[in-house]
C-alpha positions as CSV (number, residue, x, y, z in Angstrom):
1,M,-9.8,-7.2,17.0
2,P,-8.4,-3.7,17.5
3,V,-4.7,-3.1,17.5
4,L,-3.5,-0.1,19.4
5,C,-1.2,2.0,17.2
6,A,1.2,3.1,19.9
7,G,4.8,3.8,19.6
8,L,7.1,0.9,20.0
9,G,8.0,1.5,23.6
10,E,6.1,0.6,26.8
11,G,2.5,-0.4,26.2
12,H,3.0,-1.5,22.6
13,T,0.2,-4.0,21.7
14,P,1.3,-7.2,19.8
15,R,0.8,-6.5,16.1
16,R,-0.6,-9.7,14.8
17,S,-3.9,-9.7,16.6
18,G,-5.6,-7.1,14.4
19,L,-4.2,-7.9,10.9
20,W,-5.5,-10.0,8.1
21,F,-2.7,-11.8,6.3
22,E,-4.9,-13.9,4.0
23,S,-7.4,-12.6,1.5
24,T,-10.4,-14.2,3.4
25,R,-12.2,-11.2,4.8
26,T,-14.9,-10.1,2.4
27,S,-16.6,-7.2,4.2
28,F,-15.6,-4.6,6.7
29,E,-17.9,-2.8,9.1
30,A,-18.0,1.0,8.6
31,K,-16.4,2.6,11.7
32,P,-16.5,6.1,13.1
33,M,-13.5,8.3,13.0
34,S,-12.6,7.3,16.6
35,D,-12.2,3.7,15.6
36,P,-9.1,2.3,13.9
37,I,-7.6,3.8,10.8
38,R,-8.2,1.3,7.9
39,L,-5.1,1.0,5.8
40,F,-5.2,-1.3,2.8
41,V,-1.8,-2.2,1.2
42,G,-1.4,-3.7,-2.3
43,T,1.4,-6.3,-2.2
44,S,2.6,-9.5,-3.9
45,A,1.1,-12.9,-3.5
46,N,4.0,-15.1,-2.8
47,S,6.1,-13.4,-0.1
48,E,8.4,-11.7,-2.5
49,D,8.2,-8.3,-0.6
50,L,8.3,-9.3,3.0
51,E,10.9,-6.7,3.9
52,A,8.8,-3.9,2.4
53,E,5.7,-5.1,4.3
54,M,7.6,-5.1,7.6
55,V,9.1,-1.6,7.1
56,L,5.7,-0.2,6.0
57,E,4.0,-1.5,9.1
58,Y,6.7,-0.7,11.5
59,S,7.1,2.9,10.2
60,A,3.3,3.4,10.2
61,R,3.0,2.2,13.8
62,K,6.1,4.1,14.9
63,H,4.5,7.4,14.2
64,C,0.7,6.7,14.5
65,S,-1.3,8.1,17.3
66,L,-4.6,6.2,16.6
67,P,-5.5,2.5,16.4
68,L,-4.6,1.1,13.1
69,D,-5.9,-1.9,11.1
70,I,-3.8,-3.1,8.1
71,T,-5.2,-5.3,5.4
72,W,-2.7,-6.8,2.9
73,M,-4.3,-7.1,-0.5
74,R,-2.7,-10.0,-2.5
75,Q,-3.8,-12.3,-5.3
76,S,-5.5,-15.4,-4.0
77,S,-7.6,-18.3,-5.0
78,H,-10.5,-17.1,-2.9
79,G,-11.8,-13.9,-1.3
80,P,-12.1,-10.3,-2.7
81,W,-8.8,-10.5,-4.5
82,S,-9.4,-13.6,-6.5
83,G,-10.5,-13.8,-10.1
84,W,-9.1,-10.5,-11.3
85,A,-7.3,-10.0,-14.6
86,C,-4.1,-9.2,-12.9
87,G,-2.0,-10.0,-16.0
88,T,-2.7,-6.4,-17.3
89,G,-1.2,-4.7,-14.3
90,R,2.4,-3.4,-13.9
91,T,2.5,-5.0,-10.5
92,P,0.7,-8.0,-9.0
93,F,-1.6,-5.7,-7.1
94,T,-2.2,-2.8,-9.5
95,H,-6.0,-3.2,-9.9
96,F,-6.8,-3.8,-6.2
97,R,-6.9,-0.2,-5.0
98,W,-10.3,0.3,-6.6
99,S,-11.7,-2.7,-4.7
100,I,-11.5,-0.9,-1.4
101,P,-14.8,1.0,-1.4
102,G,-16.6,-2.2,-2.3
103,V,-14.7,-4.3,0.2
104,C,-15.8,-1.7,2.8
105,E,-19.4,-2.1,1.6
106,F,-19.2,1.6,0.5
107,K,-19.1,2.8,4.1
108,G,-16.7,4.9,6.1
109,R,-13.2,5.9,5.2
110,A,-10.1,3.9,4.0
111,I,-6.5,4.6,3.0
112,Y,-4.7,2.8,0.2
113,T,-1.0,2.6,-0.4
114,D,1.3,0.4,-2.5
115,V,3.6,-1.8,-0.5
116,D,6.7,0.3,-1.4
117,F,5.9,3.0,1.1
118,L,7.5,4.1,4.4
119,F,5.9,6.6,6.7
120,V,7.7,9.6,8.4
121,A,4.5,11.2,9.9
122,D,1.4,10.3,11.8
123,L,-1.3,8.7,9.6
124,A,-3.9,10.3,11.8
125,E,-3.0,13.6,10.1
126,L,-4.1,12.1,6.8
127,W,-7.1,10.3,8.2
128,A,-8.6,13.4,9.7
129,Q,-8.5,15.5,6.6
130,D,-11.7,16.7,5.0
131,I,-12.7,14.8,1.8
132,P,-14.8,17.1,-0.3
133,D,-16.1,14.3,-2.6
134,V,-14.7,10.8,-3.5
135,A,-11.1,10.8,-2.5
136,L,-7.9,12.7,-1.7
137,V,-4.8,12.0,-3.8
138,R,-1.4,13.6,-4.2
139,S,-2.5,15.8,-7.1
140,A,-6.0,16.1,-8.5
141,T,-4.8,17.9,-11.6
142,G,-2.1,17.2,-14.1
143,K,-0.7,13.7,-13.8
144,L,-3.0,11.7,-11.7
145,T,-1.1,9.5,-9.2
146,T,-3.1,7.0,-7.1
147,S,-0.4,5.1,-5.1
148,C,-1.9,6.7,-2.0
149,I,-5.6,7.4,-1.7
150,L,-7.9,8.5,1.1
151,F,-11.4,7.3,0.1
152,D,-14.8,8.4,1.2
153,C,-16.2,4.9,0.5
154,E,-19.9,6.0,0.5
155,R,-19.3,8.8,-2.0
156,A,-17.2,6.4,-4.1
157,R,-20.3,4.3,-4.8
158,R,-21.3,6.7,-7.5
159,H,-18.0,6.4,-9.3
160,V,-16.2,3.1,-8.5
161,P,-17.8,-0.2,-9.7
162,P,-18.6,-2.9,-7.2
163,L,-16.3,-5.9,-6.8
164,D,-17.9,-8.2,-9.2
165,A,-18.0,-5.6,-12.0
166,L,-14.3,-4.7,-11.4
167,R,-13.3,-8.4,-11.7
168,R,-15.0,-8.6,-15.1
169,L,-12.8,-5.7,-16.5
170,S,-9.8,-6.7,-18.5
171,D,-7.9,-3.6,-17.1
172,A,-9.7,-2.5,-14.0
173,H,-7.0,0.0,-13.0
174,G,-6.8,1.6,-16.4
175,T,-10.6,1.8,-16.7
176,V,-11.2,3.5,-13.4
177,L,-8.1,5.7,-13.7
178,N,-9.3,7.0,-17.0
179,Y,-12.7,7.7,-15.5
180,F,-11.1,9.9,-12.8
181,R,-8.9,11.6,-15.3
182,A,-12.1,12.7,-17.0
183,H,-13.7,13.7,-13.7
184,P,-11.0,15.4,-11.6
185,E,-13.6,17.5,-9.9
186,V,-14.4,14.6,-7.6
187,L,-10.8,14.4,-6.3
188,A,-8.8,16.8,-4.2
189,P,-5.2,16.9,-3.1
190,F,-4.2,15.9,0.5
191,D,-2.5,18.4,2.8
192,G,1.2,17.3,2.9
193,N,3.0,15.0,0.6
194,W,1.8,11.5,1.4
195,D,3.1,10.1,-1.9
196,C,6.6,11.5,-2.2
197,G,8.1,9.6,-5.1
198,D,11.7,8.7,-4.4
199,L,12.1,12.0,-2.5
200,R,12.3,13.9,-5.8
201,G,12.4,17.6,-5.1
202,Y,12.8,17.2,-1.3
203,E,15.4,16.5,1.3
204,L,15.0,13.9,4.0
205,G,13.6,15.6,7.0
206,D,11.5,18.1,5.1
207,P,8.3,18.5,7.2
208,R,6.2,18.6,4.1
209,V,7.1,15.0,3.4
210,K,4.7,12.6,5.2
211,A,5.3,9.3,3.4
212,I,8.0,8.2,1.0
213,H,7.1,6.1,-2.0
214,Y,10.2,4.4,-3.4
215,T,8.3,3.8,-6.6
216,R,10.6,2.8,-9.5
217,I,10.9,-0.9,-9.2
218,E,14.4,-1.3,-10.5
219,H,15.9,0.4,-7.5
220,Q,13.4,-0.3,-4.8
221,L,14.9,-0.1,-1.3
222,H,13.8,-3.6,-0.1
223,L,15.3,-5.5,-3.0
224,K,18.8,-5.3,-1.4
225,H,17.4,-7.7,1.2
226,A,14.6,-9.5,-0.7
227,I,16.6,-10.7,-3.6
228,P,19.3,-12.5,-1.6
229,R,16.6,-14.0,0.7
230,L,14.6,-15.3,-2.3
231,Q,17.8,-16.8,-3.8
232,R,18.4,-18.6,-0.6
233,E,14.9,-19.9,-0.8
234,G,15.3,-21.1,-4.4
235,R,12.9,-18.5,-5.7
236,S,12.9,-15.2,-7.6
237,H,11.2,-11.9,-7.3
238,W,8.2,-11.1,-9.6
239,Y,10.2,-8.3,-11.2
240,A,12.8,-9.8,-13.5
241,G,14.5,-6.7,-14.8
242,A,17.9,-5.2,-13.8
243,I,18.2,-4.1,-10.2
244,L,20.2,-0.9,-9.5
245,P,21.2,1.1,-6.5
246,H,18.8,3.8,-5.4
247,P,19.9,7.3,-6.6
248,R,19.3,8.7,-3.1
249,P,21.6,6.7,-0.8
250,E,20.1,8.4,2.3
251,L,16.8,6.6,1.5
252,Q,18.5,3.2,1.4
253,A,20.1,4.0,4.7
254,L,16.8,5.0,6.2
255,F,15.1,1.8,5.0
256,D,17.9,-0.3,6.4
257,Q,17.7,1.5,9.7
258,L,13.9,1.0,9.9
259,L,14.3,-2.7,9.0
260,D,16.9,-3.2,11.8
261,E,14.6,-1.3,14.3
262,A,11.7,-3.5,13.3
263,L,13.6,-6.7,13.9
264,A,15.0,-5.4,17.2
265,A,11.4,-4.6,18.2
266,G,10.3,-8.2,17.7
267,Y,8.9,-8.0,14.1
268,S,9.7,-11.2,12.1
269,L,9.6,-11.7,8.3
270,D,7.8,-15.0,8.9
271,D,4.8,-13.1,10.3
272,Y,4.3,-11.7,6.8
273,R,4.5,-14.9,4.8
274,S,1.4,-15.8,2.9
275,A,0.1,-19.2,1.9
276,G,1.1,-18.4,-1.7
277,F,-0.8,-18.5,-4.9
278,T,0.5,-20.3,-8.0
279,G,-1.8,-18.4,-10.3
280,A,-0.3,-15.0,-9.5
281,A,0.1,-12.8,-12.6
282,R,1.2,-9.4,-13.8
283,R,2.1,-7.7,-17.1
284,N,5.6,-8.6,-18.3
285,F,7.6,-5.4,-18.4
286,T,11.0,-4.1,-17.5
287,Y,12.2,-0.5,-17.4
288,V,14.2,0.7,-20.4
289,Q,17.6,1.8,-19.1
290,R,18.5,5.4,-19.7
């Protein structure tokens, strides 16, 4: 069910027809480059981060020039994201990025991002980049950051375990991350910054910035909206630490603008709600205030 990734003006195709909101799809046909970009997004199980999901999708489609399929990866009682040791991850979805090659049956390409991303450039620019070996990341040397990855799923077969093996690991993310730290030669940096953490070192509008990752949980941009909504619903967010204003007010303003644009374009938070999973887990941590 392809979804055209047009702008949000005339000819925009309804979004819901090509997305999988439940973790029920267990395999994905490998597709040529002309077919939809496959974007996998790690997110929470119980609708805690709806506003972030909406802004990610809206901003991706706003700029995208190719068809786009989005898969939301969340903890579940069934499907490819069930049965993981998620209690060792800093987020509810930490381990799931490494499931993508296996979910794609080790065929084709796929992009991963965390849910706390917004896009300011065309994902087709990233999708078309050459992958010398297993994957493109922000930096293949120094501190390895894997919040945005462009996988060559076929080449990943030699380095990333299949789904069942990943599920058996007590810390799947730590295990695979340490493997790639020891083998940086199979990774390469993408062209452009597709994982710009909290806009550090850049100004808004810098053409080198392609996607913004508002990464530090205590001042994530969507919490301004998510926390009051969850309180009205009698629920709480999965992060229980202190919530602070983002140190870059212009980023909060951009997020708020994109959220308003999405709502005006017909997006609805209810479209992102999941059935929920009572067994959702993550490692209990909060940031130390400095």
